[in-house]
C-alpha positions in Angstrom: 7.2 -24.0 -22.5 5.4 -21.9 -20.5 4.0 -18.6 -21.8 3.2 -16.0 -18.5 0.8 -14.3 -19.3 -0.3 -10.6 -17.5 -3.6 -10.9 -15.6 -5.9 -8.1 -14.9 -5.8 -7.5 -11.1 -1.9 -7.7 -10.9 -2.5 -12.0 -10.8 -0.5 -14.2 -13.7 -1.3 -16.4 -14.9 0.5 -19.5 -17.5 -0.9 -21.2 -20.1 0.2 -24.7 -20.6 1.7 -24.9 -24.8 1.9 -28.1 -24.8 -0.4 -31.0 -23.1 0.2 -32.8 -20.5 -0.7 -35.7 -18.3 -4.4 -35.1 -16.8 -6.9 -37.2 -14.9 -9.7 -36.0 -17.0 -9.9 -38.4 -20.1 -9.2 -36.2 -23.3 -11.1 -36.0 -26.0 -10.0 -37.7 -29.4 -11.0 -33.8 -31.4 -9.4 -30.4 -30.6 -11.4 -26.8 -30.2 -12.0 -26.5 -33.8 -14.6 -26.8 -36.3 -13.8 -29.8 -37.3 -12.6 -31.2 -35.5 -15.3 -30.6 -33.0 -14.8 -28.8 -29.0 -15.5 -32.5 -28.1 -15.9 -36.1 -28.8 -19.7 -36.4 -27.6 -19.2 -40.6 -27.6 -15.9 -40.2 -24.7 -16.9 -41.2 -21.4 -16.9 -37.9 -18.7 -17.9 -38.1 -15.2 -20.5 -35.7 -14.0 -18.8 -33.4 -11.3 -20.2 -32.3 -8.7 -21.7 -28.3 -8.8 -19.7 -25.6 -8.9 -20.3 -22.0 -8.0 -18.9 -20.4 -11.2 -21.3 -19.4 -14.1 -19.3 -19.5 -17.6 -20.2 -17.1 -20.9 -19.6 -19.3 -24.1 -20.1 -16.4 -26.9 -20.0 -18.5 -30.3 -21.4 -17.1 -34.0 -21.4 -21.2 -34.8 -24.5 -23.4 -33.3 -22.7 -26.2 -33.0 -19.4 -25.2 -31.3 -21.4 -23.5 -28.5 -23.2 -26.5 -27.8 -20.0 -28.9 -27.5 -18.7 -26.4 -25.2 -21.9 -26.0 -23.0 -21.7 -29.8 -23.1 -17.7 -29.9 -21.7 -18.2 -26.6 -19.5 -21.3 -28.2 -18.2 -20.0 -32.1 -17.1 -17.3 -29.9 -15.0 -20.5 -28.7 -12.8 -20.1 -24.9 -14.1 -23.3 -23.1 -15.1 -23.1 -22.1 -18.7 -25.0 -19.3 -20.6 -24.4 -19.2 -24.6 -24.8 -15.7 -27.2 -24.0 -15.7 -30.6 -23.7 -12.4 -30.4 -21.3 -9.6 -28.7 -25.0 -7.6 -28.8 -26.6 -10.8 -27.2 -23.6 -11.3 -24.6 -23.6 -7.9 -23.5 -26.9 -8.3 -22.9 -26.6 -11.5 -20.9 -23.7 -10.0 -19.1 -26.3 -7.1 -17.9 -28.5 -9.0 -16.3 -26.9 -12.8 -15.1 -23.4 -12.8 -12.6 -21.0 -14.5 -14.5 -17.2 -15.6 -13.4 -15.5 -16.7 -17.4 -16.3 -15.0 -20.5 -15.2 -17.6 -23.6 -14.8 -14.9 -26.4 -14.5 -16.2 -29.8 -12.7 -14.6 -32.2 -15.0 -13.3 -34.6 -18.8 -12.6 -34.6 -21.4 -12.1 -36.6 -21.8 -8.6 -35.4 -18.9 -7.4 -34.2 -14.9 -9.1 -33.3 -14.3 -10.5 -30.5 -11.7 -8.4 -29.5 -14.2 -4.9 -29.5 -16.9 -6.7 -27.4 -14.2 -7.1 -24.6 -13.5 -3.5 -24.7 -18.0 -3.2 -23.9 -17.0 -6.2 -21.2 -14.0 -3.8 -19.8 -16.1 -0.8 -19.5 -18.5 -1.6 -17.2 -17.3 -4.7 -15.5 -12.7 -5.4 -14.2 -13.3 -8.3 -12.3 -14.4 -10.7 -15.0 -11.6 -13.3 -16.4 -12.2 -13.3 -20.4 -10.4 -16.4 -22.3 -10.2 -15.4 -26.1 -11.0 -18.3 -28.5 -9.9 -19.1 -32.3 -11.0 -21.2 -34.8 -8.3 -20.4 -36.9 -5.5 -22.5 -35.9 -2.3 -21.0 -35.1 -3.4 -17.6 -35.3 -2.3 -16.1 -32.0 -2.9 -12.3 -30.8 -0.2 -10.9 -29.8 0.5 -10.5 -25.6 0.1 -6.5 -26.3 -3.1 -7.0 -27.5 -4.4 -9.6 -24.6 -2.5 -7.0 -21.7 -4.1 -4.0 -23.4 -8.1 -5.8 -23.3 -6.8 -7.6 -19.7 -8.2 -10.9 -21.1 -6.4 -13.8 -18.7 -5.8 -16.4 -21.8 -6.3 -17.6 -24.7 -7.0 -21.2 -26.7 -6.7 -21.6 -29.8 -8.5 -24.2 -31.9 -5.1 -26.6 -31.9 -5.1 -26.8 -28.5 -7.7 -29.1 -27.8 -10.1 -29.5 -24.8 -8.3 -30.1 -22.2 -6.4 -27.4 -22.4 -9.5 -25.4 -22.7 -10.4 -26.7 -19.4 -7.2 -25.3 -17.5 -7.4 -22.4 -18.8 -10.8 -22.3 -17.4 -10.1 -23.3 -13.9 -7.4 -21.1 -13.4 -9.7 -18.1 -14.4 -12.4 -19.2 -12.2 -10.1 -19.3 -9.1 -8.6 -16.1 -10.2 -11.5 -14.6 -10.4 -12.6 -16.1 -6.8 -9.3 -14.7 -5.1 -9.6 -11.3 -6.7 -13.5 -11.1 -5.5 -12.6 -11.8 -2.1 -9.9 -9.4 -2.2 -12.2 -6.3 -3.6 -15.1 -7.2 -0.9 -12.2 -6.7 1.9 -11.2 -3.6 0.4 -15.0 -2.5 0.5 -15.4 -3.3 3.3 -12.2 -1.4 5.1 -13.7 1.9 3.0 -17.1 0.9 4.3 -15.7 0.7 8.2 -13.2 4.0 7.3 -16.0 6.1 6.0 -18.4 5.1 9.3 -16.0 6.0 11.8 -14.8 8.9 9.7 -18.7 9.8 9.9 -18.5 9.3 13.8 -15.6 11.4 14.8 -16.9 14.3 12.8 -20.2 15.1 14.8 -18.4 15.1 18.5 -15.2 17.2 16.6 -17.8 19.7 15.5 -19.6 19.8 18.5 -15.7 20.4 20.5 -14.6 23.3 17.4 -18.2 24.6 18.2 -17.6 25.2 22.5 -13.8 26.5 21.7 -15.3 29.0 19.8 -18.6 30.3 22.1 -14.8 29.8 24.8 -13.1 32.1 22.9 -15.5 35.0 22.1 -15.8 35.1 25.7 -20.3 33.8 25.8 -19.2 31.5 28.5 -17.4 34.0 30.9 -13.5 36.4 30.5 -11.3 33.7 29.6 -7.7 34.5 31.6 -4.6 34.9 29.2 -3.4 31.6 29.4 -6.5 30.1 28.9 -7.1 32.4 25.5 -3.7 31.0 24.4 -4.3 27.6 25.2 -8.4 27.2 23.2 -6.3 28.5 20.3 -3.9 25.9 20.3 -6.6 23.5 20.5 -8.8 24.9 18.2 -5.8 24.9 15.6 -5.2 21.1 16.5 -9.0 20.2 15.8 -8.9 22.0 12.2 -6.1 19.5 12.0 -8.1 16.8 12.9 -11.7 17.7 10.9 -9.7 17.9 8.0 -8.3 14.8 8.0 -11.4 13.0 8.9 -13.1 15.1 6.0 -9.9 13.5 3.7 -11.0 10.1 4.6 -14.9 10.9 3.6 -14.1 11.9 0.3 -12.1 8.7 0.1 -15.0 6.7 0.1 -16.9 8.1 -1.5 -14.3 8.1 -4.5 -13.3 5.0 -4.3 -17.6 3.9 -3.5 -18.2 5.9 -6.9 -20.5 8.2 -5.2 -19.4 11.2 -5.6 -21.0 13.5 -7.6 -20.6 16.6 -9.5 -22.7 19.5 -9.8 -20.5 21.6 -12.1 -22.0 25.1 -12.7 -20.3 29.1 -12.6 -18.7 29.4 -9.0 -16.9 32.3 -7.3 -13.5 30.7 -6.9 -12.7 34.4 -5.9 -14.8 33.8 -3.0 -14.3 30.1 -1.7 -10.5 31.2 -2.0 -11.3 33.8 -0.2 -13.2 32.0 3.1 -9.5 30.9 4.1 -8.2 34.0 5.2 -9.0 33.4 8.3 -7.8 29.7 8.7 -4.1 30.3 7.2 -3.6 32.0 10.3 -5.0 29.4 12.4 -3.0 26.6 10.9 0.3 28.4 11.1 0.0 29.4 14.6 3.3 31.4 15.9 5.1 30.2 13.0 7.2 33.2 11.6 5.0 32.9 8.6 3.6 35.5 6.4 0.4 34.8 4.4 -0.1 37.0 1.0 -3.4 37.6 -0.7 -3.7 38.4 -4.4 -7.1 37.5 -5.3 -9.1 38.3 -8.6 -12.3 39.0 -7.8 -14.0 38.1 -11.1 -12.4 34.9 -11.1 -15.1 32.3 -12.1 -15.1 28.9 -13.2 -17.2 25.7 -14.3 -16.7 23.1 -11.2 -19.0 21.9 -8.1 -17.8 24.6 -5.2 -17.7 22.0 -2.3 -15.3 20.4 -4.7 -13.5 23.2 -5.5 -13.0 24.2 -1.6 -11.6 20.8 -0.7 -9.5 21.5 -3.2 -8.1 25.0 -2.0 -7.8 23.6 1.6 -5.6 20.5 0.4 -3.3 23.5 -1.0 -3.7 25.7 1.8 -3.0 23.7 4.9 -0.2 21.6 2.6 1.7 24.6 1.9 1.0 25.4 5.8 2.3 22.2 7.2 5.9 22.2 5.5 6.6 25.9 5.3 8.4 26.7 9.4 9.2 30.0 7.6 9.2 33.3 5.3 5.7 33.1 2.9 2.6 31.6 1.6 1.4 33.4 -1.5 -2.0 32.7 -2.8 -3.2 34.7 -6.0 -6.7 34.0 -7.7 -6.4 34.7 -11.8 -8.2 34.4 -15.0 -6.5 34.1 -18.3 -9.1 32.8 -20.9 -10.5 29.8 -21.2 -8.8 29.2 -17.6 -9.4 30.1 -14.0 -6.3 29.4 -11.9 -5.1 29.3 -7.7 -1.9 29.4 -7.1 -0.5 28.2 -4.1 3.0 29.3 -3.6 5.2 28.7 -0.3 9.0 29.0 1.3 9.2 25.8 2.6 11.8 22.9 1.7 11.3 22.1 -1.8 10.4 18.8 -3.5 12.9 16.6 -5.4 12.2 16.6 -9.0 11.9 12.8 -9.5 9.3 13.0 -6.6 6.8 16.0 -8.3 4.4 13.6 -9.6 4.8 11.0 -7.3 3.6 13.2 -4.5 0.0 12.8 -6.2 -0.4 8.7 -5.2 -2.8 7.7 -2.7 -1.2 7.6 0.2 2.6 8.4 -1.0 4.6 10.9 1.7 7.3 12.1 0.4 10.1 13.1 2.7 11.1 17.1 1.9 14.8 17.4 1.6 16.1 19.0 4.9 13.4 18.4 7.2 12.1 16.7 9.8 9.1 13.8 8.2 5.6 15.6 9.1 2.6 13.7 9.3 0.2 13.4 7.6 -2.3 10.4 5.6 -0.7 10.9 1.8 -4.7 11.6 0.8 -5.0 15.3 0.7 -3.0 15.9 -2.4 -4.5 12.8 -4.4 -8.1 13.9 -3.5 -7.2 17.6 -4.9 -5.5 16.0 -8.5 -8.9 13.4 -8.9 -11.3 16.4 -7.9 -10.4 18.9 -10.4 -9.6 16.0 -13.1 -13.3 15.0 -13.1 -14.1 18.9 -13.4 -11.5 18.8 -16.5 -8.9 21.1 -14.6 -5.9 19.6 -13.2 -2.8 20.3 -10.5 0.3 20.8 -11.3 3.4 22.0 -9.6 6.8 23.7 -9.9 9.6 22.7 -6.9 13.0 23.8 -6.4 14.5 22.3 -3.3 15.6 24.6 -0.8 13.5 27.4 -1.9 10.1 26.3 -2.2 7.2 25.2 -4.3 3.8 26.1 -6.5 1.1 24.7 -6.6 -0.8 25.5 -9.5 -5.1 24.4 -9.9 -6.5 25.7 -13.3 -10.1 25.2 -13.8 -12.5 26.0 -17.2 -13.0 29.3 -16.6 -17.0 31.3 -16.6 -17.2 33.8 -19.0 
């Protein structure tokens, strides 16, 4: 019988419940106390060195030694720890691909150790061991702790080696996938950064031409410059989104939360919104309380507000966009309401997913990357707030940013 257990990183592993024939010479003893992990008298050919380092965590010195000999014969580098604390110290100092954890340790339970490991490492593969035959953990426990395998004392060494083989291969696949993702994110960040500099120069010269610094412009040129300026702002917004996403995925986002004027930040967009709307018959309406302050990172609040206003301008082809800023007790609020096509109820949460784009009911597909709302909600939650949305298809939508108020 095969019991399929979920693997961390969306990889599944099948743990074989019955012994199967193998090229390895199986030891007479099962992995237990007693019998021992392996029959030391059994011949077992030393294999070529493997690239994997395995940490064996067990309170019993004899079992640690037997496990170490078994795995070293497979070519693995093996580290040993007698307590959970020692294991965490080794993990902080060494690169380990697989951890074997006994369920009962002198200073903590094996599951508690796994929780500590998962707080800092979601890639290492973990196999839970149990010296008491038949005391299988629940599938819910294995799933909750992202444990990739389980070895019981009655299973024998061949079953352990089988689990370790699968765990090693899985770690290699996940590590390659993560390395590829990091390289792609770095490429996007580098390209976005290189694009932003010349784009800012273009915007600067457009502003000079519109102001007449380069000489008077004929009406048709002024109209063309306005269109170029609007499209350049949209492009700059997309580039900034890519840069912010790259920083977020790389864990390089640093928050400097302090009392900031939400009112002043929102007011900065009074001149931007008409540019984004262009000739569309849409009326901006501003209702900003002057004393709305929040404990937040001002630059992140600016990114959130920019995404909410840009999103409203993108989907509203006629009617009104209303921006309101208020405080209410312990919270500061920014609401952006539009008369766009609205959002179907089943999509109200989906729109906040990364790269999610939902076609508005009764409208043509709009441009965009599916990054803006993801960034907006993520940043708001990092600052102790949130973003919610209410919408009626055919009527419009209201997005509400909530942040801790500063008094």
